[in-house]
BAVEX-587253 format. One line per 5 residues: their letters; for each residue x, y negated, z of C-alpha. Coordinates in steps of 0.001 Angstrom, whole numbers, plus 524288, in hexadecimal, padded with zeros to 5 digits. Layout:
<recs>
A> X/Y/Z  ...
</recs>
This chain:
<recs>
XXXXX> 80000/80000/80000  80514/7F2A8/7FC4D  805F1/7E9A0/80805  80986/7DB8E/80A04  81630/7D9D0/8114F
XXXXX> 81B8B/7CF49/81A39  8293D/7CE8D/81FAF  82D4E/7C99D/82D13  83947/7C9BD/83563  831BC/7D033/84075
XXXXX> 82465/7D6A5/840DC  81E76/7D91B/84E42  81382/7E2FB/84FFB  80A63/7DF05/85AE8  806F9/7D1E5/86103
XXXXX> 807C1/7D631/86F0C  81133/7D0E2/87948  81D1B/7D7E5/873D2  81A82/7D4B1/8658B  81797/7C65C/86808
XXXXX> 82336/7C4DF/87137  82BA8/7CA89/86659  8264D/7C0BA/85C91  827D7/7B515/865A2  835C2/7B880/8695E
XXXXX> 839A0/7BAA9/85B37  834FB/7AD2D/85774  83B40/7A6CF/86346  84867/7AC81/85F96  846A0/7A8E3/85151
XXXXX> 843BE/79ACF/85507  84F60/79A66/85E43  85848/79EF1/85350  85136/79698/84935  84E81/7A28D/840F8
XXXXX> 8423F/7A595/83936  83BA6/7B235/83D1F  82F62/7B837/8375D  827DA/7BFB6/841A1  81AA1/7C649/84034
XXXXX> 811EC/7CC8E/84A9B  806DD/7D5BB/846BD  7FC06/7D8AA/85064  7F14C/7E2CF/84ED9  7E7A0/7DB36/85728
XXXXX> 7DE8A/7D140/85142  7E5DB/7C6EB/85901  7F1C8/7C67F/8619F  7EDEB/7CC1F/86EBC  7E28F/7D423/8698A
XXXXX> 7E963/7E0E1/86CFD  7EF03/7DC59/879ED  7E8B9/7E1D4/8862A  7E54A/7D5D1/88DEB  7E8BF/7D359/89C0E
XXXXX> 7F632/7D5EA/8A1B7  7FFC3/7D1CE/8AC1E  80A73/7CB47/8A461  81897/7C99B/8A877  81DBA/7BD58/8A1A1
XXXXX> 82C20/7C122/8A190  82D34/7C327/892DF  82460/7B790/89009  82D1C/7AEF2/8986A  83870/7B29B/88F92
XXXXX> 830ED/7B165/882E1  82A2A/7A47D/885F1  82FB9/79E2C/89233  825EA/7932A/89042  81A14/79BFE/88EE6
XXXXX> 81273/79439/898E9  8141E/787B6/8913E  81060/78F01/884E3  8038C/79350/88B1A  805B0/7A1EB/88C6A
XXXXX> 7F962/7A83D/89223  7FF87/7AC0D/89F23  7F746/7A513/8A931  7F37D/7AEF4/8B39E  7FF04/7B1C5/8BC5E
XXXXX> 7FE91/7BDF5/8C4D8  7FB4D/7BA20/8D2C7  7FAFB/7C75E/8D95D  7FD00/7D60C/8D7F9  7F3C4/7DFE5/8DE1F
XXXXX> 7F7DD/7EDF9/8DC73  7EED0/7F8B9/8E146  7EFC2/80754/8E2A0  7E216/80C6F/8E01E  7E102/8194B/8E779
XXXXX> 7D2B3/81BD5/8E464  7C731/81625/8DD23  7C3FB/80D8C/8E8BE  7D0B6/80B66/8F014  7DD95/804DE/8ED2B
XXXXX> 7E8E1/7FEE9/8F491  7F06D/7F2C3/8F11E  7FEDB/7F5C1/8F01C  80878/7EC86/8F6B1  811D1/7E5AE/8ED8E
XXXXX> 81DD3/7ECA6/8F2C3  81833/7F9EB/8EEEC  8160A/7F61B/8E0C7  820BB/7F60A/8D64D  82493/7E807/8D417
XXXXX> 82225/7E9CB/8C5A3  8139C/7E979/8C8E2  81441/7DBC0/8CE70  810B7/7D03D/8C5DF  81709/7C418/8CB52
XXXXX> 817ED/7B968/8C0F9  80FDA/7C136/8B73C  80347/7BD0E/8B06B  7F614/7C322/8AD88  7F3EC/7C0A5/89F14
XXXXX> 7EC52/7C41C/892FF  7F6C0/7CA3E/88A61  7EE2B/7C770/87EBD  7EF62/7B8F3/881A9  7FDFA/7BA41/8842B
XXXXX> 7FFC6/7C0D8/876FB  7F7D4/7B679/87012  80048/7AC1B/8765A  80CB2/7B334/87243  8074F/7B417/8646E
XXXXX> 8052B/7A568/8645B  81340/7A32C/86847  81801/7AC89/85DCC  80FF0/7A631/85316  814B3/798B3/856F6
XXXXX> 8227F/79DB0/85499  81F28/7A318/84732  81B4D/7B13A/84993  810D3/7B69F/8407C  8069C/7BE78/847EA
XXXXX> 7FCE3/7C6FD/84080  7F1C2/7CBF8/84939  7E8A7/7D644/843E1  7F37E/7DD80/83CBA  7F701/7EA9C/842AF
XXXXX> 8040F/7F084/83F11  800CA/7FD26/8381D  80DBC/802A3/83347  81C42/800F7/83503  82413/7FD5A/828FB
XXXXX> 830BE/804F8/827F9  83C00/80076/81F8E  84323/809C1/8167B  84D73/80C05/820FE  84306/80FEA/82AE5
XXXXX> 8436A/8034C/83295  8370F/7FBEB/8362C  833D6/7F164/82C50  826FD/7EBF2/83168  818C3/7F015/83221
XXXXX> 80C97/7F15F/829C8  7FFF6/7EB9A/82EFC  7F362/7F368/82E86  7EAF5/7F459/8225D  7DDF9/7ED49/8239A
XXXXX> 7D0FF/7F0E6/81D68  7D140/7FFC9/81DE0  7C580/80851/82101  7C552/813BC/82A6C  7CA9D/81CD5/81FDE
XXXXX> 7D5B7/813B3/81C79  7CF97/80EF2/80FC1  7D0A5/800C7/80BD3  7C4C0/7F858/80E61  7C17A/7EB19/808AE
XXXXX> 7CB27/7E16B/80DED  7D616/7EB53/80F54  7E327/7E52A/81282  7EF92/7ED1F/81324  7F8A5/7EAD1/81E82
XXXXX> 80495/7E267/81C93  812D0/7E5FC/81D99  81973/7DD9E/827C4  827DF/7DFEA/825F0  83217/7DB9C/82FAD
XXXXX> 84076/7DC64/8328C  83C94/7E0D0/8401C  82F6D/7E55B/8453F  82B73/7E4DB/85383  820E9/7EE4F/857F4
XXXXX> 81936/7E8F7/86372  80C9D/7F0A0/861DA  80A49/7F406/87008  808ED/80151/87668  80A0B/80C7F/86CAF
XXXXX> 809B0/803D5/860C5  807DC/80CF3/8554D  81372/8078C/84DBB  81BC6/807A4/859FA  81897/8160A/85C01
XXXXX> 81C76/818BD/84DF1  82968/811AC/84F6D  82CC2/8183D/85C4F  82ABD/82568/855E4  83176/82217/84902
XXXXX> 83DC5/81C8B/84F32  83D8E/8259C/85B04  83DEC/819DA/86403  83975/8215E/87003  8440F/82BBD/86F7B
XXXXX> 84907/82F4E/87CFD  83EA3/826CD/8836F  8341D/82AE1/88CEF  826CB/82C52/88687  81E89/82021/886C3
XXXXX> 813A6/82018/890DB  806C3/81920/88FA7  7FBF4/8133C/89781  7EE49/80EDF/893F0  7EA58/801A7/89947
XXXXX> 7DC7A/7FC86/89AA7  7D8E3/7EE7D/89D18  7CCA4/7E675/89EE8  7CA71/7D7E9/8A09A  7C02A/7D41A/8AAA6
XXXXX> 7B9EC/7C746/8AE6F  7B85B/7C7C1/8BD28  7B227/7BF54/8C79C  7BA6E/7B35D/8CB15  7BA3D/7B6E8/8D98E
XXXXX> 7C086/7C415/8D657  7CAD8/7BE8A/8CD65  7D8BE/7BC6A/8D245  7E034/7B65E/8C6F3  7EDDF/7BC00/8C5ED
XXXXX> 7EB73/7C839/8CE27  7F137/7D4D5/8C8C4  7EBE1/7E1D7/8CDAC  7F24B/7EEEF/8CA98  7EDD0/7FC38/8CF3F
XXXXX> 7F2C0/80A33/8CF8E  7EB9D/816C9/8D298  7DCF1/8187B/8D0B4  7D650/81B06/8C760  7E20E/82252/8C1C2
XXXXX> 7E57C/82F4E/8C7FC  7F2F1/833B3/8CC56  7F5C8/83999/8BEE2  7F2B1/82CFD/8B7BB  7FB9C/82135/8B830
XXXXX> 7F739/8135C/8B617  7F131/80807/8BD5B  7E78C/7FCEC/8BD00  7E844/7EE33/8BD02  7E003/7E204/8BE43
XXXXX> 7E52E/7D485/8BAB6  7DE4B/7C7DA/8BE69  7DFD2/7BECB/8B2C7  7DA72/7B11D/8B133  7CC36/7AD0E/8AF4C
XXXXX> 7C6C3/7B737/8B8D2  7CB4F/7C273/8B057  7D236/7CF05/8B41F  7D90C/7D946/8AC01  7D69C/7E6DF/8B165
XXXXX> 7DC2E/7F383/8AC3E  7E1D0/80107/8AE4B  7EDD1/8078E/8A87D  7EDC1/81658/8A71E  7FA7C/81D28/8A3F2
XXXXX> 7F854/826A8/898E5  7FF4D/83205/89F22  7F32C/835F0/8A6A2  7F06F/84460/8A80E  7E194/845A9/8A7F8
XXXXX> 7DC3F/8457A/899FA  7CEC6/8421B/89F68  7D3BA/8351E/8A499  7CDDD/8290F/89E50  7D690/81D01/8A010
XXXXX> 7CB38/8141F/89C61  7C26D/819D9/8A6DF  7CD65/81939/8B0D3  7CDFF/80AAA/8AE15  7BF50/80931/8AFA7
XXXXX> 7BFFC/81034/8BCC1  7CB48/807A4/8C0E3  7C2FE/7FB59/8C08D  7B9FB/800F1/8CB0A  7C49A/8015D/8D551
XXXXX> 7C1BC/7F72D/8DFDF  7CF2C/7F0E3/8DE34  7CBA7/7EE06/8D004  7BCD8/7ECF7/8D03C  7BD89/7E236/8DA86
XXXXX> 7C1DF/7D91A/8CFA7  7B995/7DE68/8C487  7AC2D/7DFF5/8CAD6  7A2CC/7D5E8/8C596  7AC18/7D2AE/8BA85
XXXXX> 7AAEA/7D4A5/8ABE3  7B391/7DCDE/8A331  7B6CF/7D512/896E5  7C145/7DD23/88FE9  7C700/7EABE/88F26
XXXXX> 7D337/7F02C/888D7  7DD2B/7FB0D/88983  7EA99/7FDF6/8845E  7F59F/807A2/88567  802AE/80454/88B78
XXXXX> 81005/80A7B/88A3E  81500/80C6B/8980A  820D1/81534/8969A  829D4/809EB/89984  83890/809A4/89860
XXXXX> 83AE2/81827/89642  830D3/818D5/88B49  83566/80D17/8838E  83956/8111A/875C9  8448B/80B29/86E3C
XXXXX> 83E69/7FE6E/869E9  84616/7FC0F/85D72  846C2/802D1/85054  84B4D/7FEAD/842C8  84395/7F283/83F67
XXXXX> 83AA1/7F228/84B3C  838E5/7F11F/859DE  82E90/7F5BE/8638B  82AAD/7EC68/86E6C  820EF/7EB86/8797D
XXXXX> 8173B/7F65F/87BED  81A39/7FC27/86E89  826C5/8008F/87521  82118/8017E/882E9  827B3/7F648/88A38
XXXXX> 81D34/7F527/894BB  821E4/7F488/8A2DA  817D3/7FD4C/8A91A  81D7F/7FB12/8B69D  81866/7ED30/8B529
XXXXX> 80C62/7F12B/8AD4E  81108/7E6F7/8A3A1  815FE/7E763/895D6  813A4/7DA0F/88FE3  8201D/7D397/894AE
XXXXX> 82864/7DF6B/8911E  821FD/7E032/883B0  824F4/7D1E0/88158  8330B/7D379/8858B  8350D/7DF21/87C78
XXXXX> 82FD9/7D6D9/87148  838CF/7CB84/874D6  84498/7D49D/87502  8407E/7D9ED/867BF  83F76/7CC1E/86273
XXXXX> 84CF6/7C879/8676B  852D2/7D4C8/8616D  84C23/7D2B5/85445  84F9E/7C462/853C3  85DDD/7C764/85663
XXXXX> 85DBC/7D15C/84B61  856E1/7C89D/8417D  86005/7BD58/84422  86C7F/7C554/843DC  8761F/7C689/838CB
XXXXX> 874FA/7D536/8385D  86C6A/7DEE4/8311E  862F1/7DDFE/83C8B  85D46/7D18E/836C0  8581A/7D92D/82B05
XXXXX> 84F46/7E179/83392  84CAE/7F004/83463  85724/7F281/83EB7  85606/7F8EA/84BF1  857D5/7ED7E/8553D
XXXXX> 85E39/7F53F/86016  8629A/7E881/86655  854CC/7E7FE/86BD4  857EB/7F365/874CA  8637C/7EC19/87A6B
XXXXX> 85B7F/7DFA3/87BDD  850F8/7E771/882BC  85AA1/7EDCF/88C1C  86002/7E078/88FBE  85299/7DACA/892AD
XXXXX> 849E5/7DA22/89E9F  84044/7E2A9/89714  8497E/7EE3D/897D0  84C62/7EBB5/8A623  83DF0/7EABB/8A981
XXXXX> 83A17/7F71A/8A267  845E1/7FE98/8A763  84341/7FAED/8B584  83557/80008/8B46C  838EA/80C4D/8ACBB
XXXXX> 83524/81571/8B7DA  8280D/80F54/8BB18  81F53/817C5/8B293  8275E/8244E/8B334  827A0/8238A/8C214
XXXXX> 818C8/82287/8C286  8175D/82E26/8B97E  821FF/83623/8C045  81E66/833A3/8CE75  81024/82F9B/8CDCB
XXXXX> 80990/822BF/8D0D5  80D11/8220B/8DF4A  81B10/82721/8DF5B  81DFF/82101/8D22E  8189C/8141A/8D6FA
XXXXX> 82116/814F0/8E32E  82D37/81783/8DAEE  82A10/80BFD/8D227  82829/80311/8DDD8  83587/806A5/8E33B
XXXXX> 83C18/8062F/8D5E1  83677/7F8FD/8D20B  8358F/7F1BB/8DEFC  8424D/7F605/8E527  84B2D/7F9E2/8D9E8
XXXXX> 8459E/7F1C2/8CECA  8440D/7FDA2/8C605  85261/80129/8C728  8519D/80E26/8CE5D  85AAB/817B2/8C756
XXXXX> 84FD9/82061/8C257  84A3D/821AB/8B4C8  83D7D/82919/8B50B  83858/82CA9/8A7C3  82AD0/8310E/8A422
XXXXX> 82D30/839AD/89852  81FC7/83FE8/898BA  815AF/83CBC/88E6E  80907/83677/892B9  8009F/840B0/88C3C
XXXXX> 8080B/84BE9/89264  8018A/84894/89F3C  7F3FE/84B88/899FC  7ED84/85789/89FA1  7E4B0/8608A/897F9
XXXXX> 7D680/85C9F/89927  7D36C/8697A/89FE4  7DD90/866A2/8AA6C  7D8D1/8590B/8ADE6  7CD45/85460/8B5CE
XXXXX> 7C29E/84D3A/8AE64  7C114/83F3A/8B31D  7B324/83A4D/8B4A8  7B379/82BA1/8B369  7A84B/8234F/8B8AF
XXXXX> 79F73/81C7F/8AF1E  7A233/80E06/8AD3B  799DF/804CB/8B51E  79AF0/7F9F6/8AAD3  79F01/7F08E/8B57D
XXXXX> 7AD05/7F474/8B838  7AE68/8004E/8AF56  7AA4A/801E3/8A132  7AA73/80B87/895EF  7B40D/80B77/88AA2
XXXXX> 7AAAF/8066E/8805D  7A701/7FA27/887C4  7B552/7F84A/88B1E  7BA07/7F93C/87D22  7AF45/7EFB7/87938
XXXXX> 7B5C2/7E5AD/88213  7C2D1/7E7E6/87B58  7BD5B/7E1F8/86EC0  7C37F/7ED0F/8673F  7BE1F/7ED8B/85972
XXXXX> 7BE77/7F917/85036  7BB18/7F8F2/841D6  7B561/8060F/83E2C  7B909/80634/82FDB  7C7B3/80546/83127
XXXXX> 7D295/80F3B/8323E  7D420/8152D/83F85  7E185/810C8/843ED  7E243/81BC7/84DBA  7E0E6/8299C/848D1
XXXXX> 7E2C4/8375E/84DC0  7EEAA/83E5E/848C9  7E8B0/84BBA/84B25  7DA4C/84C74/84E84  7DB83/85AA3/852E4
XXXXX> 7E380/8563F/85E8F  7D7ED/84E4E/86372  7CFBA/85AA2/864EE  7D989/86588/86733  7E22E/85E4B/870AC
XXXXX> 7DC47/851C3/875E4  7CE65/856AC/877C8  7CFE6/8653A/87A32  7DBC9/8645C/8830F  7DB94/856C1/888E8
XXXXX> 7CD1E/85378/88894  7CE15/8483E/87EE1  7D48F/83E0E/8879A  7D54D/8341C/87C96  7C6C7/831B3/87E4B
XXXXX> 7C97A/82D78/88C42  7D641/8262D/88BC1  7D319/81DA1/8801F  7D06B/8100F/885CD  7C6D9/80CA3/87B09
XXXXX> 7BF49/81957/8799F  7C25A/819FC/86B1D  7C558/82866/86B92  7B73C/82B9C/8690B  7B871/82F30/85ADF
XXXXX> 7AC4F/831DC/852BA  7A681/83E52/85805  7AF7C/83E79/863EF  7A819/83E0C/870A5  7AE2A/836E3/87C11
XXXXX> 7AACC/8426B/88492  7B69F/84B38/886C5  7AD65/856E3/886E5  7AB5E/85598/87854  7B659/8579C/86EA7
XXXXX> 7B9BE/84CCF/8652F  7B512/84D86/85759  7C067/8494A/84F30  7BF2B/83E31/845D5  7C5F9/8319B/84305
XXXXX> 7C887/82A93/84FC6  7C34F/81CED/8513E  7CF21/818DB/858B0  7D9B1/81E90/86115  7E550/82663/85CCA
XXXXX> 7EA9B/83363/8605B  7F896/8330E/85C29  7FECF/83E46/862C1  80CBA/8417E/85FCF  80996/84F21/8642F
XXXXX> 7FD30/8504A/85C3D  802A0/85A4C/852C6  80838/8626C/85DD6  7FB94/86154/86554  7F3B8/86604/859DE
XXXXX> 7FD29/87125/85791  7FBDA/8753A/865C3  7ED27/874FF/864FA  7ECE7/87CD8/8587F  7F676/886FD/85DA9
XXXXX> 7EE38/88926/869C6  7F964/88664/87319  7F742/87D9D/87ED0  7FAEC/87028/87A05  8055F/86830/88090
XXXXX> 800B7/85BDE/8871F  80C02/854BE/88116  8065D/85656/87395  7F7E3/85812/87599  7F3A8/84D99/87EA1
XXXXX> 7F22F/8447A/87356  7FE20/83C8E/87371  7F9C5/837B3/88028  7EDC2/833F8/88738  7F2E6/82712/8855F
XXXXX> 7FFB7/8258B/87F77  7F945/826EF/87268  7EB66/82357/87076  7E96A/81A3E/87BBC  7F665/81426/878B0
XXXXX> 7F242/811E8/86AB5  7E5B1/80B85/86EDB  7E521/7FE59/87537  7DBA4/7F34F/87422  7DB9A/7E5ED/87A36
XXXXX> 7D428/7DF2B/884B5  7CDC8/7D51F/87BDD  7CB5C/7C6D1/87D45  7BEF9/7C4AB/88503  7B483/7BA81/88407
XXXXX> 7B6E0/7B5FF/891DD  7BB5A/7A7FC/89269  7C9DD/7A704/894C6  7CB30/7B5AA/8953F  7D87F/7BB1C/8919F
XX> 7D8EC/7BFA5/883AF  7DD70/7CD7E/88147
</recs>
């Protein structure tokens, strides 16, 4: 197919914190050196911020470096954290507030801000455009362009105007080739091009497997007398059982709004567990409901997060390209924060690229593996921060919530993360999944439509739109696995862990007692690296291995491929997603 082509010095995929920080830093350096630089950012969302899950506690460290005058420039950081409440919920009705000394210092939020990351990204985009960056929202990156020597040469945007069968409709427009000397992939967690590049260039060799979590979030308008602007609440324990890691949070933003959510690690063992329903239960706990009762839910969203940390970080460079932010997995899960680390990774990428483009070597022509990035990264506070928290997640998984939490408190508060241990979690998330016959069925209470709600009404609040007559961008590799493995052996957990309920394909009942009828999925993707092996096991009649049959993970695959934003609400002065 003949496509139009445009050439840039740098193409950036994704207008999130890491991608926009990359763009801004590139242009700053170009202006300092009085050099012309052509930089393009493509964003799949209809606008910048459309695919950003709103509501976060933001550490401004990277922003302070990128724009020291961000306050004068009007950055949307207005709600400073005024207090931290951390609770251990030991039952559905009881919980104890933990004293500060017993909590890892990484959990404290002095000098941080409660923000809408959607607004922060829009502000970053404004700064980038003022410096000459071209930003194209509504253009998803569909394919990687490879040069004749195998290096990355840019991306192809998605074709528009195709029907469900892939045929051209009226108004068909082929995607464009955006070619670049260097391409930066900042797609977010499990970006599909990032996954392809990690596999193609073997970037994760000798690294621990990546681990994932599924995060839910809602925005609520609450009564003014219950609102405590700047208060941050974190919880551990209930509703999650001892075999399920994760925790909850509630952030008091401005304008009598709170952001409430639950993170469920996707290495849980019970295939009957429903992360969505765990979140709905969570809101009924007195420590959380005391703020929400009488309030109004205005938005809902969910996303996957890469939480493997330091030991799971892949090599972030390859010929012609770099991976930054959550595409690589730079989140600091010990802080439950990833925006500042994502931004810093993008800034380091920008500095490395700029040095290459403005050198007198072959690096300026593009297509080279910018290994200098690795050295820049190792000499930065980003490396130090991630290294010092390397044991946080593995300790929780190795020793359990209580003992692991105690180790992390000692390691972080007393030794600053410098204890001479290096725990690694080399297990795969999906390997922890029990057979359906070995796990207790969980009977979740029906929603009361006051604090808890069903998936359909929740997704409605996400403002997620789906055009029926278009190609399904998420497809099953092997439909037989859905029946022979997922349903027959594991009870069809995809129906439960999907945060949007889109795994009800035509003819597929939501009830786990009824087998799925296979047809084209409406959404969701089962990409299982072990799919072929799983199918072979099922056909041969041998007991399948969890490592290859649990569908590439109750979360590290499908849930990780599916995220949708907390949208802008109609509430006056409400944070935009």
